[in-house]
N, C-alpha and C positions, 0 to 999 in steps of 0.2 A: 330281142338277137341276139345271135353265136359274137362269141368270143372272135371265131374267126375274119364275120366279115367285118364287128366292131374297128380288128390291130386294121385293116387297112381301110377303116374310113379312119386311124386315130390325124395323121399330119395333117388333111384338110379339115379337121374338127378343134386340134389347139389353132388352129391361127384362128377362126371362129372364134372362139373366147375368146383370146384373147383381145378380138376386135372390138363384139358385144360390152366388154367385162372393164380394160382399158378406160382407162380417162385424160395417158397423160401422154396422146400421140402421137403413139414409135408409128416408129418409121417400120415402114412393109417388110425391112430385114432383118423385126429384131419379136416381129410376128409368132416366129415358131424361131424356137431354139433347136441349135447343133445338137444330135445326141447325141454326138459320138464324143463330144468332148467332155472326158472325162470319169465315165466309165463306157462300159458295154454292151452293145448293140443285147435286145434281147429276145434278138429271132434266137441263139442258142435253144434253149426255156430248158436252163440246165437244172438236176434236181437239189429243189433247197429244202435245207432240216427246219425240223419244228418249229415257228416260233417260240421262241425266246426274250428273257430277262423278269427284268422285277414282276413288271408288271399287266404281265404275257394271262397271272391266276386272272384275272377280273375279267377276262376274256372272254368264259367259259367255250361252250363248243366251237367251234372254226369252220364246221362241215358244211354251212346248211350257206357257208359267206360265197362257195363256188360259183352258185343260179345267180350273187347278190351285187350291184352295180355301186361307185362307193359310200357315196350318198346311203344306197338302204344298207350296207357297211355299218356305216359307220353312224350309225340308228340305235344297228339290233347291239353295239358293244356300250356299253351303262358309261364309261367315262367319257363319251367321246361327242356329247349330243350338244354342245357349245359348236364345235368345229363344224357338225351337220348342220347346224342355223343358219351358218356360214352362204358354205355352198348351197344350201335348198334355197336364202333366202332373196333370189335373185333368179325370177320363172326360166326366163327362157337361158340363160346360159347354166341352170342344173340341167336344164335337157342334153345341155351338150356332154357336160362334164359325165353324167351320164354314159354318152355313149363311146367315150375315151375305151386306151386298150391299153395296157402294157403300161403302163405310166407308175408314181413311185410315189405315195403318198405320205408327205412330212404330216402329224398329227396332235397333237399338242391332246393331253388328256385335259378331265374340265378343270381340277386344282392350279391349271397354267395362270390361268384368268388371274387368282387371287396374292399373282406373284405382279400384277403389272406394276407397274408405277403410275401416277396422277394423268401425270403427259400423258403415258399411250392408249390408260383406265379414252379422257376425252378424246386422243385421235381416234380408236375404233366406235364412237359413235357417228364418224362420214362414213356414210355406208363408200364409198370408194377404198376409200380405206383399210373396210374388212376385205374389200373385191381382193385389191394388194395383196391382203394376208392369203386368200386360197390359191393367187396365181402362185407367191412363194413357195408355197406347202408346200409347188409341187411337182415332177421332174421327168419328163417327159420320154422315162426309161423306168423300165422294170433293173432295179437296181438290187443288186441282192445282198448281206452281209459280208462277205469276206469280198467285194469290190467296194463297202464306204472307205476305207482309212483308206487317205488323204487322199479322197475322192472330190475334185471341184464338180457339184451339180450346176449344170443351167436349168433355170424355170421359168413355167409357164410365166414368168411377169417381164422378164426377158433374156435373150444367151445370155446377158451378162448380167447380170444379174442372178449370182449363182452361190447355194448353200456347199460351204466345206465340212470336212466329214474326217474326222481324224480320235485316234484311235487314245482313248482315258480310261489305266489302268486294264478293266474287266469288261468296258464298254467302248464307248461310240458317243461322241460330243459334237453337236453341229454350233457350226460360225463359234466353240468356244463358248458357248453358254448354256446349249440346250441336250439335254443328256434323253439319251435313247433308252426306251426302259421296259419294249419288246420288239424285237428283227421281225418283222416277214412273215407282218403276217395274209398268208391268202386271198384273196377276194375274183368275180372273175370282172378284173378288170387291170390286175396289178397287184403291186406287194402295198400294202400297206405297215406304217412306222410308228406307235406312241413312244409322244415323248414327253418330258417335263415344263417346257419352255413353251410358249407362243411366243415367234420369230417375227420378226416387220422388218419387212422392202426394208430399202430405205429410202428416201423420198427422192 
């Protein structure tokens, strides 16, 4: 499916993804994040700088990603296999994620799981909590690197369940605890940012 067609479907698919994967009885107004909150629209399609950051070297050649959806791109990045598994484990939702366009994914590298405390590890044994973690990592707009600092980003989890981004030294921190390791890896559907920490949404 072409990117242009996918972009036209994104709004409707987003509501379907949240409905399929959410288990908390979200109200209808919570199912579609307000993409205007905290970030600008991706419709302008600005020219992005090359991906940058200490974690980019391990990504390898990004050229093939232009023909890959999110799950395919994450399977192609050696350090994001765990999160790719989270995305793909619910087959009905995975198909919807593959149709999304104009999104930003803040994806923890595999080593992030070694930083989890025992309580979080036990929490993630619940499939629903893994789904929530996926929803919390996805933002329904393309967020360029220069737009991150100071932004509050509504997520697929719910419009009021946000990620906060702040400048920290020469980089960006999410929620004050997750460091962005590689910024703005383009794929056929949006942008991927690699982070060093798995962020879990509030219960």
